N, C-alpha and C positions, 0 to 999 in steps of 0.2 A: 113536381113541377110547381105545385102551389107554393111550396116554400121559396122557390126562386123568385116567383112573382111578388111575394110579400117582401122578400129581401130587397128586390129592385125598387118596389114602391117606397119602402122605408128609406132607402138610400136617396131617392129623388126628393122625398119630402124633407129630409135632413139637409141636403144641399140647397134646396130652395129656401129653407129657413135661414141658413148661413148667409145667402145672398140678400135676403130681406133684412137681416140684422146689419150687414155691411152698409146697405143703403140707408138704413135708419140711423146708423151711427155717424154718417157724413154730415157735418154741421154746416158746410158751405164751401165755397171756392174763393181763393184769393188769386188775383192776376196782377202782373206787373210787367215792366219792360226795362230794357237797358239799351244804351247806345254803344256802338262800336265806333271808335274815333281814331283819327290819324291826322297829324299836321305835317304837310309837305313844305319844306323850306327850300329856298333857292339854292341852287348848286351851279357852279361853273367850273369848266376846265379850260386851260390855256396851253397851246403848244405852237411852236414855230414848225413849219413844215419843210424838212424834218426838224426835230427839236434843236439840232446842232447847226442849222443853216445860218450863216452869218451874212451880213452885207459886206461884200468885198469889191474893191475897185481895181483889183489886180495890180499890174505894174503901171506906174505913171512916171513919166520923165521928170527929172528934177529941174527946178528953175522956172518958176512962173506961177501964174494963177490958174486954178482949175477952170475948165470950160464947162459949159452947160451939159455936154454929153457925159460928164463924169457923175452920173447919177445911177444908182443901183438899188435893188429892192430885195426884200424877203417877204414872207407872209406869216401872219399870226392867225391861228385857228382858235376860235372861241366857241365853246358849247355851253349854253346855259339853259336852265329850266324854261319851259314854255312860258312866255309872257314876262320873264324876269328881266328888268332893265339892267344894263351894265355899262360901265365906262372903262375904256382901255387907256392907261396912262403910260407914257414913255419918259424915262429920266436918264440922261447921259450921266457918266460918272462925276462930272463937275456939278451935278445937281441943278442944272439950268432948267427951269420950269417951262421954257419955251422950246425945248428940244434942240438947242444949239450946243453941240458937243465939241470936244477937243481930243484929237488923237495924239498920243505921246509916242515919241520914238527913242532912238538910241542916245541922243543928247538931251539932257534935262530941259534945255531952253528951246528945243525944236518941237514945234507944235503945228498940227494941221487941223483947221476948224472944219466942221461940217454941220449940216442942218437936217433934221428929221422932218418928213412930210407924210401926209396921209393920201396924197394923190400926185399925179405928174404935173399938175398946175402949180404946185408949190405951197399948198395949204400946210401951215406949220402944225406939227404934232408934238405936243408936250405933255404936261401933267397937271393942268389947271382945271380939269373937268370935275364936276360934282354929280353924284348919283341923284337922279330925280330932280335935277336942276339944270343949270347951264352946262353944256358940254365943254365950255372953255375951248382950249386948244387940244383937248383929248378927243378920242373917237368914242361915240356911244351908239348903242343899238339895243335890241330886245331879243332875248333868247327864243329859239325855235325848237327847243327840246335837246336832251342830252345825247341824241344821236344825229343831230343836224348841225354840222360845223358851219360857222359863219367865218369867211375868210376876210381878213383885214390886211391889205398890202401895206408895207412900211417902206418908204423911199428915203434915201439919204443922198444928199448932194454935197460935194466938197465946196466949201466957201472960202477957204484960205489958200495961201501960196504953198506950192510944193518946192519952193526954193529953200530946202532944208537939208540936213545931213542925210545921206543915203542910208536906207535901212527900212525896217518894218515899223509901221505906225498902227496903233490900235486904241480902241476905247471900248468900254463895257456899258451897254445900255440896259437899264432895269425896266422890266415890263410888269405892270400890275393891272389886275382886273378887279374893279370894285363892283360888287353886286348886292 
């Protein structure tokens, strides 16, 4: 039994010595820090609801000037980063910056003019807006997050005569969101 006690004592003394040597060999401690970074940039998405929804006037009788009730609409949905300003620009295929377009039909000389608006009162919607500046005749807003769609209705009214060759008339309007 005495041998076991001596062995145990020797073991503890040895372990204690190693611990003391380890502490004695530690020269000091260095500390530092680092940052975790991320830059979030603005993002926006655009869609018409649904994406293929057009502005259509349906069937209109030939011969005359369009009346005020020949106005129709679609909606554009914009989702932008929270707090991100944006401008929505509309440009008919004739590149008119004031949103005055021309529908072409079966005969090359037959044209029907129309005007794009941002409201029923007839506020012109075109492509002269500048981000963080004057909205011009474009529509501007501020994003509310990538899951919060902001609806912008687009109205069009026929401004020209329908005294043209019978057939289908169409025009393509380009939409851009600057953010």
